[in-house]
Legacy VTK file of the C-alpha trace (Angstrom):
# vtk DataFile Version 3.0
C-alpha trace
ASCII
DATASET POLYDATA
POINTS 203 float
-6.307 -1.483 24.327
-3.783 -1.848 21.276
-4.598 0.015 18.055
-5.735 -1.818 15.186
-3.505 -2.139 11.918
-4.471 -1.801 8.142
-2.273 -2.793 5.785
-2.970 -1.323 2.305
-1.184 -2.581 -0.849
-1.820 -1.985 -4.523
0.176 -2.063 -8.001
1.928 1.113 -9.068
-0.284 3.614 -10.460
-3.541 2.386 -8.769
-3.898 5.314 -6.737
-2.720 3.715 -3.437
-0.815 6.880 -1.943
-3.752 9.230 -3.006
-6.397 7.307 -1.532
-4.593 6.621 1.844
-3.832 10.536 2.037
-7.590 11.090 1.631
-8.481 8.490 4.098
-6.316 10.151 6.792
-7.630 13.482 6.314
-11.188 12.043 6.674
-10.459 9.920 9.734
-7.970 12.173 11.558
-7.849 9.188 14.497
-5.771 7.329 12.133
-2.011 7.307 12.167
0.400 6.784 9.060
3.272 4.499 9.504
5.926 6.162 7.296
8.257 3.666 5.776
11.935 3.835 5.062
13.312 3.630 1.433
16.612 3.752 -0.483
14.985 5.436 -3.607
15.663 8.982 -4.072
12.782 11.423 -3.033
10.537 12.891 -5.865
10.331 16.617 -6.324
7.219 17.128 -4.216
8.238 14.737 -1.481
9.865 15.567 1.940
11.755 13.179 4.135
9.872 12.202 7.097
6.551 13.048 5.429
6.217 10.513 2.389
9.320 8.229 3.514
12.068 8.386 5.553
15.040 8.492 2.662
18.119 6.639 3.829
20.876 5.267 1.830
21.600 1.673 1.255
24.232 1.299 4.023
21.830 2.715 6.776
18.989 0.511 5.415
21.110 -2.485 5.662
22.410 -1.744 9.405
18.647 -1.284 10.365
17.659 -4.461 8.727
20.628 -6.430 10.216
19.643 -5.002 13.626
16.099 -6.363 13.188
14.397 -2.910 13.170
12.249 -3.636 10.338
8.966 -5.527 10.671
8.933 -6.119 6.951
11.479 -5.112 4.074
11.307 -5.717 0.419
13.166 -4.780 -2.907
10.860 -3.043 -5.136
12.208 -1.643 -8.507
15.891 -1.760 -7.622
15.460 -0.167 -4.263
14.395 -1.411 -0.802
11.402 -0.237 1.508
10.977 -1.278 4.875
8.677 -0.653 7.841
9.956 0.469 11.435
8.958 -1.988 14.035
9.388 0.809 16.793
7.284 3.187 15.077
4.416 1.010 14.471
4.514 -0.443 18.008
4.616 3.151 19.482
1.443 4.167 17.769
-0.527 0.871 18.607
0.472 0.788 22.121
-0.858 4.262 22.451
-4.263 2.941 21.246
-4.465 4.532 17.644
-5.144 2.889 14.720
-2.380 2.762 12.138
-2.576 2.450 8.447
0.511 0.950 6.781
1.010 1.531 2.830
3.213 -1.055 1.160
3.545 -3.411 -1.713
2.001 -7.136 -1.458
5.625 -8.750 -0.650
5.571 -6.571 2.568
1.898 -7.272 3.402
2.604 -10.992 3.097
5.203 -10.301 5.808
3.153 -8.273 8.050
0.485 -10.661 7.970
2.701 -13.362 9.193
4.087 -11.119 11.982
0.865 -9.466 12.735
-2.092 -12.033 12.011
-4.646 -9.776 13.592
-3.949 -6.832 11.032
-6.729 -5.948 8.468
-5.386 -6.062 4.796
-6.723 -4.045 1.711
-5.664 -4.407 -1.677
-6.323 -1.561 -4.277
-7.338 -2.587 -7.848
-7.609 0.042 -11.019
-10.537 -0.488 -13.109
-8.743 -1.492 -16.252
-5.195 -2.069 -17.606
-5.938 1.050 -19.770
-6.724 3.061 -16.614
-3.603 1.885 -15.088
-1.554 2.885 -18.102
-3.093 6.430 -18.235
-2.440 6.822 -14.517
1.295 6.008 -14.670
1.783 8.262 -17.911
-0.061 11.221 -16.029
2.448 11.138 -13.264
5.279 12.472 -15.628
7.770 11.268 -13.382
8.969 7.922 -15.132
10.493 7.209 -18.373
8.669 5.188 -21.038
10.775 2.403 -20.327
10.173 2.465 -16.427
6.265 2.835 -17.217
6.351 -0.294 -19.444
8.010 -2.283 -16.659
5.721 -1.026 -14.085
2.768 -2.306 -16.255
4.391 -5.887 -16.522
5.119 -5.876 -12.917
1.451 -4.826 -11.919
-0.175 -7.821 -13.544
2.070 -10.077 -11.216
1.182 -7.484 -8.217
-2.578 -7.802 -9.114
-2.397 -11.541 -9.022
-1.798 -11.555 -5.341
-5.314 -9.862 -4.759
-6.889 -12.934 -3.022
-4.407 -12.908 -0.430
-6.076 -9.929 1.106
-8.851 -9.445 3.506
-10.689 -6.915 1.379
-10.463 -5.488 -2.154
-11.185 -1.891 -3.245
-11.536 -1.057 -6.964
-10.522 2.711 -7.504
-12.655 3.332 -10.352
-14.080 6.599 -8.875
-11.728 8.151 -6.219
-14.379 9.342 -4.092
-16.367 6.141 -3.877
-12.797 4.231 -3.357
-11.989 6.625 -0.365
-15.857 5.993 1.052
-15.230 2.335 0.766
-11.984 2.588 2.716
-13.739 4.618 5.239
-16.521 1.877 5.633
-13.911 -0.861 5.963
-12.106 1.272 8.615
-15.509 1.448 10.429
-15.873 -2.441 10.569
-17.417 -2.982 6.941
-14.466 -5.145 5.872
-16.853 -8.221 5.152
-18.596 -6.454 2.437
-15.471 -6.118 0.383
-13.982 -9.726 0.300
-12.100 -10.807 -2.639
-14.437 -13.558 -3.234
-17.467 -11.367 -3.940
-19.084 -11.971 -7.251
-18.824 -8.463 -8.733
-15.257 -8.492 -8.457
-14.850 -11.196 -10.892
-15.088 -9.327 -14.258
-12.843 -6.684 -13.140
-9.796 -9.200 -12.092
-10.590 -10.981 -15.564
-9.772 -7.982 -17.608
-6.679 -7.087 -15.527
-5.442 -10.488 -15.588
-6.042 -11.317 -18.811
LINES 1 204
203 0 1 2 3 4 5 6 7 8 9 10 11 12 13 14 15 16 17 18 19 20 21 22 23 24 25 26 27 28 29 30 31 32 33 34 35 36 37 38 39 40 41 42 43 44 45 46 47 48 49 50 51 52 53 54 55 56 57 58 59 60 61 62 63 64 65 66 67 68 69 70 71 72 73 74 75 76 77 78 79 80 81 82 83 84 85 86 87 88 89 90 91 92 93 94 95 96 97 98 99 100 101 102 103 104 105 106 107 108 109 110 111 112 113 114 115 116 117 118 119 120 121 122 123 124 125 126 127 128 129 130 131 132 133 134 135 136 137 138 139 140 141 142 143 144 145 146 147 148 149 150 151 152 153 154 155 156 157 158 159 160 161 162 163 164 165 166 167 168 169 170 171 172 173 174 175 176 177 178 179 180 181 182 183 184 185 186 187 188 189 190 191 192 193 194 195 196 197 198 199 200 201 202
């Protein structure tokens, strides 16, 4: 039996990477699909752990050879998901988590309509700004651009099967665990309780 595919997306600063890391620690049966990127690694990142870091020429060659299930330009760099890596995990019966942006998620849903897509939202714009500043990895100019782009990113939340609000980290991890264990229907983007949060974020 082929493993399931969970696609997790979010605007920059919503806590997606930390949430996915915690989910994988608590659900060891899950495998993480490690994306390729042309951006430079951050000081705490290692090649093959957070990403496969490659130059643009290598990325272009892989793209032209059809090796990516999806790929997209994000903040002047390219990101892509290896088709072979994903297929190997799923063929072995392992459920896989794919952490990407909304553009990539749209491509994956088209290629793999059976996937379960999850969008992470911050509780407010102020919280998003604070989280981006707390990283201390980007200039003020980059932070402002990420905030502007985040509004457009968040406007695509309705395309996803489920939406989780990362207001409290532990609660958000528990929400992801419930989705993995079959509770996706409780997190539909159309649910009434999500309305006020979205209204604030997209105002």
